C-alpha atoms as one frame of an Amber mdcrd trajectory, in Angstrom:
protein
-107.368  15.287  16.938-104.302  14.826  19.030-102.388  11.517  18.591-102.667
   8.945  21.278 -99.752   7.792  23.452-100.158   4.026  23.660 -99.125   1.652
  26.549 -99.052  -2.130  26.353 -99.857  -3.745  29.451-101.050  -7.211  28.083
 -99.379  -9.985  30.140 -99.549 -12.465  27.428 -97.884 -10.234  24.824 -94.423
 -11.106  23.925 -91.759  -8.525  24.977 -88.954  -8.054  22.371 -85.559  -6.876
  23.518 -83.742  -6.671  20.245 -83.353  -3.757  18.074 -84.619  -5.661  14.998
 -88.027  -5.772  16.575 -88.291  -1.901  16.348 -89.238  -2.166  12.524 -92.546
  -3.937  13.635 -93.565  -0.866  15.587 -96.012   0.241  12.703 -98.352  -2.817
  12.745 -98.259  -2.910  16.530 -99.420   0.614  16.967-102.305   0.110  14.432
-103.515  -3.045  16.354-103.560  -1.151  19.650-105.493   1.911  18.249-108.240
  -0.300  16.753-108.763  -2.649  19.674-108.415  -0.347  22.739-110.512   2.190
  24.498-108.887   5.615  25.025-108.694   7.610  28.233-108.097  11.398  28.253
-105.415  12.269  30.811-104.533  16.013  30.813-104.392  16.675  26.974-103.421
  13.223  26.060-105.474   9.956  25.283-104.217   6.651  26.681-105.447   3.091
  25.794-104.413   0.544  28.345-105.528  -3.119  27.848-105.807  -3.602  31.650
-107.534  -1.716  34.253-105.739   0.357  36.830-104.911  -1.486  40.003-106.115
   0.121  43.282-103.834   2.057  45.164-101.468   2.891  42.268-101.085   6.267
  41.121-101.702   7.285  37.366 -98.288   9.039  37.358 -96.574   5.577  37.535
 -97.956   4.713  34.160 -96.385   7.922  32.706 -92.908   7.434  34.356 -92.669
   3.635  33.319 -90.874   4.501  30.180 -88.379   1.541  30.597 -91.224  -1.402
  30.875 -92.203  -1.531  27.152 -90.559  -0.601  23.844 -93.404   1.639  22.529
 -94.854   3.188  25.605 -93.055   6.500  25.173 -93.265   6.846  21.465 -95.638
   9.567  20.362 -97.326  10.859  17.235 -94.741  13.554  15.767 -97.612  15.251
  13.953 -99.337  16.144  17.094 -96.110  17.029  18.893 -95.338  19.664  16.172
 -98.874  20.782  15.654-100.322  24.071  16.945-101.619  24.068  20.465 -99.215
  21.373  21.759 -96.906  22.316  24.609 -94.031  20.952  22.707 -94.823  22.649
  19.459 -92.510  25.440  20.508 -89.548  23.071  21.526 -86.306  24.617  21.213
 -83.525  22.285  20.201 -80.965  22.276  22.949 -77.253  22.037  22.188 -75.837
  18.587  22.819 -73.843  18.909  25.939 -72.167  15.446  25.853 -74.338  13.972
  28.651 -77.211  12.488  26.621 -75.754   9.132  26.978 -75.889   9.093  30.736
 -78.649   6.687  32.320 -80.382   9.540  34.043 -81.934  10.751  30.749 -84.094
   7.703  30.646 -85.884   8.627  33.736 -86.866  12.084  32.449 -90.217  12.914
  31.168 -88.866  14.168  27.770 -90.938  12.416  25.143 -89.108   9.858  22.847
 -90.433   9.459  19.258 -91.020   6.348  17.368 -88.732   6.187  14.347 -91.676
   4.860  12.262 -93.857   7.712  13.111 -91.186  10.332  12.618 -90.552   9.064
   9.049 -94.312   8.900   8.351 -95.681  12.019   9.779 -92.814  14.568   9.783
 -91.216  14.886   6.430 -89.477  18.141   7.326 -87.492  16.359  10.124 -85.903
  14.000   7.527 -83.974  16.949   6.170 -82.707  17.885   9.552 -79.349  16.068
  10.166 -79.258  16.957  13.812 -82.640  15.256  14.474 -81.751  12.185  12.644
 -78.614  11.871  14.760 -80.732  12.225  17.965 -83.218   9.692  16.739 -80.460
   7.029  16.068 -79.048   7.775  19.469 -82.395   7.236  21.299 -82.856   3.954
  19.396 -79.298   2.797  20.307 -79.787   3.869  23.941 -83.149   2.065  24.102
 -81.649  -1.202  22.557 -78.699  -1.099  25.046 -81.091  -0.492  27.838 -83.273
  -3.648  27.337 -80.132  -5.755  27.064 -78.881  -4.525  30.427 -82.437  -4.907
  31.784 -82.589  -8.583  30.931 -79.311  -9.093  32.785 -80.535  -7.177  35.869
 -83.743  -9.409  35.651 -81.565 -12.481  36.186 -80.374 -11.008  39.370 -83.530
  -9.527  40.411 -85.312 -10.713  43.739 -88.016 -12.299  41.784 -85.615 -14.395
  39.829 -83.956 -15.472  43.026 -87.400 -16.301  44.651 -88.373 -18.412  41.609
 -84.847 -20.241  41.569 -84.085 -20.400  45.424 -87.267 -20.031  47.129 -86.029
 -17.041  49.254 -84.818 -13.428  48.727 -81.029 -12.831  49.579 -80.031  -9.570
  51.299 -83.419  -8.059  50.460 -86.657  -7.727  52.525 -89.274 -10.016  51.285
 -92.162  -8.557  49.444 -95.642  -9.961  50.217 -98.140 -10.838  47.479 -95.748
 -10.603  44.660 -98.012 -12.513  42.298-100.806  -9.871  41.760 -98.452  -7.064
  41.334 -97.295  -6.099  37.817 -93.706  -6.085  36.608 -92.836  -2.507  37.075
 -94.464  -2.714  40.540 -92.343  -5.465  41.691 -89.184  -3.761  40.403 -90.164
  -0.474  41.922 -90.580  -2.125  45.436 -87.135  -3.844  45.071 -85.378  -0.463
  43.973 -86.965   1.199  46.845 -85.035  -1.221  49.135 -81.959  -1.126  46.981
 -81.607   2.721  47.014 -80.734   3.303  50.636 -78.453   0.255  50.768 -76.618
   1.252  47.715 -76.242   4.898  49.011 -74.867   3.633  52.341 -72.529   1.491
  50.430 -71.211   4.190  48.220 -70.698   6.447  51.409 -68.650   3.756  52.978
 -66.500   2.312  50.089 -66.462   4.981  47.371 -68.102   8.318  48.305 -66.494
   9.945  45.192 -66.660   7.889  42.128 -64.564   9.368  39.405 -66.103   9.665
  35.983 -64.209   8.717  32.872 -65.713  11.385  30.985 -64.739  14.180  33.227
 -61.675  16.388  32.262 -59.599  17.829  34.961 -57.579  20.995  34.659 -53.774
  20.401  34.368 -51.647  21.201  37.410 -48.915  23.620  36.967 -45.540  22.015
  37.492 -43.519  23.679  40.107 -39.726  24.165  39.091 -37.376  25.024  41.847
 -34.478  27.272  41.136 -31.144  25.624  40.682 -29.767  27.309  43.798 -32.384
  25.886  45.909 -32.025  22.374  44.588 -28.299  22.588  45.357 -28.928  23.489
  48.780 -31.262  20.644  49.347 -28.785  18.273  47.888 -26.029  19.544  49.879
 -28.263  19.191  53.150 -28.991  15.512  52.201 -25.355  14.814  51.681 -24.339
  16.575  55.025 -26.921  14.484  56.844 -25.744  11.284  55.426 -22.208  12.235
  56.216 -23.347  13.051  59.864 -25.050   9.780  60.252 -21.837   7.983  59.262
 -19.707  10.145  61.376 -21.970   9.424  64.409 -21.783   5.576  63.615 -18.039
   5.819  63.251 -17.664   7.991  66.368 -19.673   5.436  68.402 -17.435   2.641
  67.058 -14.358   4.724  67.830 -15.574   5.514  71.324 -16.168   1.663  71.924
 -12.588   0.984  70.867 -11.148   3.905  72.882 -13.183   2.488  76.059 -11.858
  -0.991  75.562  -8.309   0.182  75.103  -8.524   2.416  78.202  -9.989  -0.514
  80.250  -7.258  -2.749  79.040  -4.499  -0.443  80.132  -6.005   0.254  83.312
  -6.447  -3.348  84.246  -2.573  -3.747  83.326  -1.628  -0.881  85.581  -3.878
  -2.347  88.425  -2.296  -5.599  88.362   1.175  -3.855  88.235   0.347  -1.962
  91.330  -0.782  -5.062  93.160   2.538  -6.530  92.570   4.286  -3.423  93.316
   5.897  -2.926  89.867   5.661  -0.720  87.044   6.771  -1.325  83.417   6.670
   1.686  81.165   4.906   1.000  77.828   7.060   1.540  74.748   6.129   2.620
  71.310   8.576   0.480  69.585   9.036  -2.597  71.902   8.463  -5.979  70.310
   8.687  -9.377  72.163   9.294 -12.868  70.911   7.467 -16.059  72.005   7.897
 -19.770  71.505   5.261 -22.426  71.798   6.032 -26.290  71.949   2.821 -27.904
  72.881   1.034 -29.534  70.045  -2.175 -30.043  71.840  -2.750 -26.539  72.860
  -0.737 -24.656  70.093  -3.743 -23.534  67.996  -5.592 -21.855  71.007  -2.314
 -20.161  72.345  -1.499 -18.685  69.021  -4.826 -17.365  68.432  -4.903 -15.638
  71.589  -1.494 -14.190  71.129  -2.322 -13.001  67.664  -4.522 -10.290  69.178
  -1.522  -9.016  71.037   0.079  -7.601  67.954   3.308  -6.556  69.948   4.204
 -10.163  70.205   6.108 -12.030  67.347   6.371 -15.818  67.036  10.031 -17.225
  66.995  10.945 -20.682  65.651  14.250 -21.120  67.315  14.506 -21.739  71.207
  18.361 -20.433  70.766  17.006 -16.953  70.160  16.564 -14.498  72.820  12.739
 -15.076  73.618  10.790 -13.434  76.309   7.863 -15.979  76.795   8.344 -19.709
  76.424   5.366 -22.122  76.571   6.258 -25.724  76.883   4.204 -28.791  77.755
   6.814 -29.531  80.497   9.048 -27.487  82.655  12.134 -26.442  80.800  15.289
 -26.878  83.032  17.533 -24.589  80.659  14.984 -21.879  80.512  14.169 -21.768
  84.289  17.984 -21.848  85.068  18.269 -18.384  83.535  15.933 -16.910  86.159
  17.096 -15.756  89.533  15.802 -17.025  92.704  13.666 -14.424  94.585  12.792
 -14.043  98.260   9.083 -14.021  99.166   7.838 -10.489  99.397   5.727  -9.278
 102.320   4.910  -5.850 101.096   1.299  -5.341 101.430   1.045  -1.493 101.289
  -0.761  -0.730  98.236  -3.863   1.610  97.730  -7.239   0.569  96.349  -7.637
   0.672  92.582 -10.104   3.269  92.620  -7.716   5.684  94.208  -5.014   4.651
  91.655  -7.177   5.379  88.697  -8.037   9.019  89.995  -4.373   9.816  90.317
  -3.150   8.172  86.949  -5.030   8.930  83.773  -2.028   8.672  81.327   1.309
   7.282  80.965   3.014  10.251  82.685   0.751  10.205  85.495   1.285   6.348
  85.958   5.129   6.959  85.946   4.806   9.816  88.549   2.567   7.530  90.695
   5.114   4.644  90.425   8.017   6.866  91.592   6.050   8.415  94.541   4.981
   5.055  95.978   8.389   3.263  95.306   7.132   0.606  92.749   9.725  -1.492
  91.404  10.769  -0.486  87.896  11.372  -3.575  86.010  14.009  -3.821  83.231
  12.846  -4.940  79.760  15.070  -8.092  80.079  12.243 -10.311  81.512  11.787
 -13.979  80.835   8.457 -15.791  81.537   7.762 -19.546  81.716   4.470 -21.339
  81.960   5.791 -23.509  84.719   6.794 -22.490  88.387   8.698 -25.540  89.333
  11.238 -27.875  87.748  10.147 -30.969  89.839   7.171 -32.528  88.522   6.276
 -34.338  91.825   4.767 -31.251  93.303   1.697 -31.807  91.463   1.271 -35.579
  91.790  -1.384 -37.105  93.768   0.819 -38.428  96.358   2.324 -35.033  97.145
  -1.220 -33.747  97.271  -2.430 -36.211  99.898   0.785 -35.838 101.952   0.804
 -31.904 101.863  -2.651 -31.653 103.017  -2.332 -34.280 105.767   0.600 -32.582
 107.198  -0.924 -29.125 106.886  -3.995 -30.495 108.619  -1.804 -31.759 111.540
  -0.208 -28.391 112.075  -3.391 -26.350 111.897  -5.514 -29.011 113.595  -8.013
 -29.492 110.982  -9.770 -32.689 109.699  -8.431 -33.958 106.416 -11.812 -35.194
 105.103 -13.013 -31.434 105.092 -10.735 -31.091 102.051 -10.080 -34.497 100.475
 -11.707 -37.913 100.902 -10.226 -39.931 103.835  -6.815 -40.935 102.376  -3.318
 -42.328 103.265  -0.115 -43.222 101.619   1.355 -46.560 102.516   4.868 -48.063
 101.828   6.899 -50.801 103.228   7.640 -48.813 106.337   3.972 -48.137 107.175
   3.156 -51.705 108.662   2.225 -50.148 111.954  -0.091 -47.697 110.073  -1.796
 -50.330 107.987  -2.573 -52.350 111.223  -4.031 -49.240 112.857  -6.079 -48.617
 109.829  -7.463 -52.220 109.904  -8.308 -51.736 113.756 -10.156 -48.563 113.383
 -12.097 -49.220 110.202 -12.728 -52.930 110.591 -16.545 -52.380 111.057 -16.771
 -49.725 108.415 -18.990 -50.326 105.231 -17.210 -47.871 103.162 -15.700 -48.656
  99.724 -11.954 -48.017  99.266  -9.816 -47.163  96.205  -6.518 -48.644  96.011
  -3.861 -47.444  93.466   0.060 -46.948  93.051   1.339 -43.647  93.910   3.209
 -43.281  90.686   0.402 -44.730  88.526   1.064 -45.460  84.988  -1.183 -45.720
  81.903  -0.882 -49.550  82.030  -1.606 -49.884  85.718  -5.066 -50.864  86.993
  -7.001 -49.406  89.923  -8.495 -51.618  92.577 -11.724 -51.237  94.135 -11.913
 -52.827  97.511 -15.223 -53.681  99.212 -14.061 -53.340 102.790 -10.779 -52.789
 104.839  -9.980 -56.468 105.122  -9.532 -56.714 101.537  -7.439 -53.666 101.334
  -5.143 -55.056 104.078  -4.871 -58.530 102.391  -4.054 -57.182  99.111  -1.153
 -54.726 100.386   0.180 -57.635 102.619   0.737 -59.749  99.647   2.201 -56.870
  97.549   4.827 -55.892 100.044   5.981 -59.548 100.515   6.938 -59.882  96.915
  10.473 -59.001  95.949  11.539 -55.702  94.409   8.478 -54.068  96.152  10.295
 -52.278  98.918  10.382 -48.956  97.215   6.770 -49.082  95.920   3.928 -47.251
  97.676   0.288 -47.164  97.501  -2.527 -44.650  97.984  -5.690 -45.696  99.909
  -8.498 -43.394  99.624 -12.254 -43.511 100.502 -14.701 -43.880  97.704 -17.197
 -40.917  97.456 -20.621 -41.551  95.718 -20.842 -38.354  93.590 -23.969 -36.937
  92.046 -25.193 -38.399  88.778 -26.295 -36.557  85.791 -28.183 -38.870  83.323
 -26.837 -42.001  85.095 -23.413 -40.585  84.570 -21.146 -39.834  87.638 -19.747
 -36.338  87.517 -16.385 -34.893  88.100 -16.278 -31.187  88.081 -13.301 -29.529
  86.347 -11.947 -26.069  87.345  -8.896 -24.158  86.577  -6.314 -22.895  88.964
  -3.791 -20.312  88.252  -0.557 -19.603  90.075   1.509 -16.479  89.403   4.875
 -15.572  90.667   5.600 -11.817  89.907   8.154  -9.753  91.871   8.381 -12.404
  94.621   4.611 -12.417  95.188   2.693 -15.564  94.875  -0.983 -15.336  94.131
  -3.597 -18.058  93.387  -6.655 -17.500  91.154  -9.899 -19.646  90.503 -11.612
 -19.565  87.290 -15.364 -19.268  87.808 -16.359 -20.981  84.911 -16.245 -24.840
  84.944 -17.428 -27.993  83.212 -18.550 -31.546  84.004 -17.194 -34.702  82.667
 -17.515 -38.441  83.206 -15.935 -39.718  86.407 -12.685 -41.599  85.979 -13.602
 -44.302  88.327 -16.936 -46.152  87.431 -17.920 -49.708  88.422 -21.187 -51.423
  88.889 -20.877 -53.870  91.607 -18.836 -56.508  93.276 -18.762 -60.143  92.134
 -19.627 -62.915  94.700 -16.453 -64.601  94.286 -14.092 -61.563  95.031 -14.110
 -58.441  97.107 -11.776 -56.486  94.847 -12.833 -55.201  91.228  -9.958 -54.232
  88.914 -10.715 -51.308  86.468  -8.393 -49.682  83.966  -6.779 -46.367  84.380
  -9.128 -44.192  82.368  -7.213 -41.108  83.036  -5.964 -40.918  79.291  -8.938
 -42.988  77.648 -11.803 -40.982  78.887 -14.031 -39.908  75.866 -14.625 -36.149
  76.108 -18.237 -35.786  77.350 -18.443 -32.375  78.543 -21.556 -31.110  80.546
 -21.915 -27.465  80.488 -22.141 -25.324  83.611 -25.807 -24.450  82.724 -26.919
 -28.145  83.045 -24.893 -28.775  86.140 -26.601 -25.774  87.910 -29.956 -27.242
  87.030 -28.904 -30.582  88.505 -27.966 -28.675  91.752 -31.389 -27.119  91.975
 -32.941 -30.690  91.570 -30.893 -31.746  94.592 -31.790 -28.460  96.486 -28.118
 -27.396  96.439 -27.243 -23.878  96.647 -24.126 -23.390  94.351 -23.501 -19.674
  94.779 -23.788 -19.345  98.549 -22.669 -22.944  99.612 -20.880 -25.103  97.241
 -18.714 -22.420  95.499 -17.384 -20.735  98.676 -16.350 -24.114 100.060 -14.438
 -24.926  96.737 -12.473 -21.645  97.132 -11.628 -22.416 100.728 -10.500 -25.951
  99.678  -8.175 -24.626  97.061  -6.933 -21.748  99.327  -5.792 -24.311 101.974
  -4.173 -26.497  99.336  -2.064 -23.574  98.154  -1.141 -22.971 101.782  -0.093
 -26.465 102.114   2.366 -26.430  99.103   3.307 -22.758  99.389   6.616 -23.712
 101.378   7.616 -26.526  98.907   7.143 -23.950  95.950  10.485 -22.364  94.627
   9.881 -18.679  93.828  11.542 -17.226  90.810  11.090 -14.076  88.535   8.688
 -14.352  86.843   6.493 -17.373  86.104   2.794 -18.685  86.055   1.185 -22.151
  85.821  -2.293 -23.261  84.799  -3.684 -26.317  86.651  -6.720 -28.281  86.266
  -8.634 -29.141  89.474 -10.815 -32.265  89.653 -13.680 -32.034  92.276 -16.607
 -34.062  93.106 -19.920 -33.280  95.076 -21.395 -36.008  97.066 -25.042 -36.479
  97.658 -25.134 -34.192 100.541 -23.641 -31.282  98.345 -20.191 -31.459  99.938
 -17.204 -30.697  97.691 -13.837 -32.732  97.812 -10.736 -32.226  96.045  -9.699
 -35.404  94.044  -6.789 -34.470  91.802  -4.493 -31.593  90.521  -3.394 -31.933
  86.862  -0.594 -29.676  85.427  -0.598 -28.500  81.886  -4.256 -29.407  81.010
  -5.708 -29.792  77.406  -7.586 -26.937  76.206 -10.418 -28.247  74.212 -11.928
 -25.542  72.088 -15.295 -27.305  72.194 -15.857 -25.545  75.431 -17.190 -21.960
  74.902 -14.996 -20.379  77.639 -11.488 -21.624  76.640 -10.724 -18.617  74.752
 -11.687 -16.286  77.463  -9.664 -18.434  80.025  -6.483 -18.023  78.101  -6.983
 -14.337  77.551  -7.612 -13.948  81.243  -4.442 -16.092  81.995  -2.254 -13.920
  79.736  -3.831 -10.637  81.341  -2.707 -11.844  84.881   0.609 -13.566  83.924
   1.900 -11.918  80.828   0.437  -8.445  80.174   1.369  -7.354  83.590   5.136
  -7.699  82.617   4.805  -6.891  78.954   2.234  -4.121  78.593   0.935  -2.975
  75.327   2.701   0.039  73.550   1.268   3.437  74.281   0.563   4.066  70.623
  -1.625   1.677  68.618  -1.634   1.611  64.753  -4.711   2.479  63.236  -5.064
  -0.941  61.587  -4.374  -2.745  64.900  -7.050  -0.927  66.876  -9.732  -3.447
  65.865  -7.859  -6.202  67.554  -8.856  -4.792  70.883 -12.466  -6.140  70.206
 -11.153  -9.506  71.186 -10.177  -8.520  74.501 -12.323  -9.647  77.399 -13.073
  -6.867  79.651 -14.197  -9.124  82.463 -11.681 -11.360  84.109 -13.309 -14.357
  85.596 -10.388 -15.327  87.809 -11.083 -14.809  91.491  -8.132 -14.521  93.941
  -8.026 -17.415  96.549  -4.478 -16.867  97.786  -2.027 -14.089  98.321   1.447
 -14.880  99.904   1.541 -11.320 101.415  -1.583 -12.248 103.483  -2.168 -15.986
 103.575   1.549 -16.968 103.624   2.491 -15.192 106.916   3.586 -17.543 109.493
   3.597 -20.581 107.411   7.413 -20.977 107.043   7.689 -20.812 110.838   4.866
 -23.266 111.385   6.297 -25.897 109.218   9.885 -25.538 110.683   8.692 -25.943
 114.300   7.128 -29.334 113.822   8.727 -32.115 111.979   6.712 -34.421 110.057
   8.497 -37.825 110.232   7.948 -40.489 107.618   4.213 -39.950 107.048   3.371
 -41.546 110.299   0.122 -40.398 112.106  -2.393 -41.875 114.329  -5.929 -42.873
 113.930  -7.183 -39.632 115.407  -5.546 -37.618 112.822  -7.161 -39.663 110.206
């Protein structure tokens, strides 16, 4: 009689998951055989303890090998007896894949160790069968351990613990289902989800047990390796050469631009100085406040060398004051009226190199200057040319000759001395009802002198009348000027500071205005008048102002706040005012070869956006806190020094990098040219005589 394959389905039966419980399979099989009724399915008898649930296929009981320990063990005597389909079973060669999990799902019968040892004595002598038996036992024990872990993560465990299923579809009526039925329903849900996850994340999972064929290493011949290395080296060299070439092109372009600008300025002044390859000039600086900025700018011009002795033969002398001894070495020049010169675009086309420039100079009869040239940073020996008194008197006289209003250029002003008594009475008569505030100061104001702020014209007249009655006051003069309320920046009254450059080269006087500017605190600041007095005395803050520079950017924002158009309204008016000022002093200015002077111009903007000229200061302090000071001095030397002492035609290789410090853009804009603006001024001033600064109220 064939042996019976036994299944345990008793729910109250304790399930063992350890390997030690396998030894008790003998007693367990005997109890099942005695107490269970057997059923014949195919050629096998089964003895289940529960009835089959409706709707479940019998094949489920055969395939559930993984539910209980002894469900798949069979009687070895029947398996190997005659008539059994497994009696002629061939022992397949172990292919190394028996440990995979897939073998547990197969229908291959697994034998109980107890039944094998009891019923089949011949298999004990077979070492191969014993090895397989042990492998089956170990695989089963490992599977049950993993199954317990999976049970803790199963939907049933989550349902018992949390009361809901996470990431799984709930299964209805779980209680009447058997354990293997619950697991199968969950696995049916897990399979498509796991398949989709594997396709997205890891469609091909490498197996550690697989062995891959080794790839043959490709070895290149030495010749090919050398060719590849040579190509890489050439590529690196080409990149470096391209970078160096771009850098050299930039230097070459800047040098060419530098030399073109020099030649352009020479043609404008009708001169030509041939650049030399060996020419070296010497300079001397005696200005403690500006020495650092000047030396730094001259260091970029390597063809200049510093000299420590004034007695040496120097070509350029920068001094804080005009040097009489140095200016006496220069010859007096007549003012040139030659205005026949071609536009710079035509000059560049005709003169690309030094030889072309020389040819052009000869054809157009440019003056060939000798190398024995001396340049000073002052145009006049007499300091009174730049005083406030001379500023007001020159503009008043010029306005009389040209029939213009003084207040279009400067605030309403006059200079009063002991001879101007009639003028003072006329001033009191005409402005008696005026509510303007007046500024009263000495013409030769010293640092210790004070400035008076007068509330009305009567207070001005009373103060001057008392001063002229005092002894030793006959030679003293005073300046009376209308007080202008300027715009305020953060409750600070502003003065705008510009730079004006005057050059005298080859008898041609030109004036340039530097477009960059800055703002600073006003020199005259007062709050209000006292009830007891109509005059407020304030200290002369000309030398005591703390440097509170306000950038051009912030001032332009302030103009936008006041709706002032700086580019089209304010700046053109400033250019016109400075151009008229240079016309007024042009006749007084001595012309020598060859000098330049840098002046500081103080302007104010009133509440209506109208600019007024307040003061002119020679030899300004070049503060390095302003970002445009280095460009300012470089542009000054381009117009006043490089035009007379051009760079050598050949630059040493180590000196070429110095050209990077050269400013290609020159921010100086021309406002005066003696050949155009100076025509007729001399005859105009000679025809009408201005006597003793006397003028009537209409001219005020």
